[in-house]
C-alpha positions in Angstrom: -32.9 -16.2 23.8 -31.3 -17.9 20.9 -28.2 -15.8 20.7 -24.8 -15.8 22.5 -24.4 -12.0 23.1 -27.8 -10.4 23.6 -27.7 -6.7 24.5 -29.9 -4.9 27.1 -30.9 -1.3 26.5 -31.1 1.2 29.3 -34.6 1.3 30.6 -35.5 -2.2 29.2 -35.9 -5.1 31.5 -34.7 -7.9 29.1 -31.9 -8.2 26.7 -32.7 -8.8 23.0 -30.8 -10.3 20.0 -31.2 -7.1 17.9 -27.7 -6.0 18.9 -24.7 -7.5 20.6 -23.0 -7.0 23.9 -19.3 -7.9 23.9 -16.8 -6.9 26.7 -19.4 -4.5 28.3 -19.9 -2.7 24.9 -23.0 -2.7 22.7 -22.6 -3.1 18.9 -25.2 -2.6 16.2 -26.3 -5.6 14.2 -23.9 -6.1 11.2 -21.2 -4.0 12.8 -17.6 -5.2 12.3 -15.4 -4.1 15.2 -11.9 -4.6 16.8 -12.4 -5.6 20.4 -10.7 -3.4 23.0 -7.3 -4.6 24.1 -7.1 -7.4 21.4 -4.7 -5.7 19.1 -5.3 -4.7 15.4 -5.5 -8.3 14.0 -8.7 -9.4 15.7 -11.9 -8.7 13.8 -15.4 -9.4 15.3 -18.9 -9.1 13.8 -22.3 -8.7 15.5 -25.0 -10.7 13.7 -28.4 -11.2 15.3 -27.1 -11.1 18.8 -24.1 -13.4 18.1 -20.5 -12.3 18.0 -18.0 -14.2 15.8 -14.3 -13.2 15.8 -11.4 -14.2 13.6 -7.7 -13.2 13.3 -6.8 -11.4 10.1 -4.4 -13.3 7.8 -1.5 -11.3 6.4 -0.1 -11.7 2.9 3.7 -12.5 2.6 5.8 -9.4 2.6 8.0 -8.6 -0.4 10.9 -6.8 1.4 13.7 -7.8 3.8 13.0 -5.3 6.5 9.2 -5.0 7.1 7.9 -2.6 9.7 5.3 -3.7 12.3 3.1 -0.6 12.8 1.3 -0.6 16.1 -2.1 0.3 14.5 -1.9 -2.1 11.6 -2.2 -5.8 11.8 0.1 -6.9 9.0 3.8 -5.8 8.6 4.4 -3.2 5.9 7.3 -2.5 3.6 8.8 0.9 3.6 10.8 0.2 0.5 10.4 -1.4 -2.9 12.0 -4.4 -4.7 12.6 -4.2 -8.4 14.3 -7.1 -10.2 15.7 -8.4 -6.8 17.1 -5.1 -5.8 15.6 -3.3 -2.7 15.2 0.5 -2.8 14.5 2.8 0.1 11.2 4.7 0.3 11.6 8.0 -1.7 14.6 6.8 -3.7 14.8 7.0 -7.4 16.7 4.9 -10.0 16.9 4.4 -13.8 15.1 1.3 -14.8 15.8 0.8 -18.6 18.7 3.1 -19.1 18.7 6.9 -19.0 15.2 7.3 -20.6 13.1 6.0 -17.6 13.1 7.0 -14.0 11.5 5.0 -11.2 10.6 6.1 -7.6 9.6 4.2 -4.6 6.4 5.7 -3.1 4.6 4.1 -0.2 6.1 0.7 -1.1 4.9 0.9 -4.7 7.2 1.5 -7.8 6.2 4.4 -10.0 8.0 4.7 -13.3 7.9 7.4 -15.9 9.5 7.9 -19.3 11.7 10.9 -19.9 10.0 13.4 -22.3 12.6 14.8 -24.5 12.3 18.3 -25.9 12.5 18.8 -29.7 16.1 19.8 -30.5 16.6 23.2 -32.1 19.2 22.2 -34.7 19.1 20.2 -38.0 21.5 17.4 -37.0 21.2 16.6 -33.3 23.2 13.8 -31.7 22.6 11.5 -28.7 25.7 11.3 -26.5 26.3 7.8 -24.9 24.6 7.7 -21.4 22.1 10.4 -22.3 18.5 10.0 -23.2 17.7 13.0 -25.3 19.2 14.3 -28.5 21.3 17.4 -28.1 22.7 20.2 -30.3 26.2 20.3 -28.6 27.5 18.0 -31.5 26.1 17.0 -34.9 25.2 13.7 -36.4 25.6 13.5 -40.1 25.7 10.3 -42.2 25.7 8.3 -38.9 28.9 10.1 -37.7 29.1 12.4 -34.7 31.0 15.6 -35.2 
């Protein structure tokens, strides 16, 4: 045979290169698999009775405390970094003042703009530190009353 990992089927006398036998397991041609006991980083492929394996390369992490999950090859971030500041998973912060809100979800930053309701008065005013115009005071000729 011209393959490195020929597989023998039950009831057949000779192995063939149609599938692969690796660590006493048979894999279909074209199958990508993680060998038993190798950990999540090892990937192998059966091709015409030959098995080739390689170790997965991990991208650099973008957080200071990455987590090594037992079923994942690469470390993962359970937080987010925005403009050099690290935020915990699930936390929220204001990105550009009071009119935007960002949240850290699964290591990704999701930002939304605050949607202000239409004020029910003729001369609403925007209080410092607030995003939306309010009717608690009035703005007239650029002065707040």
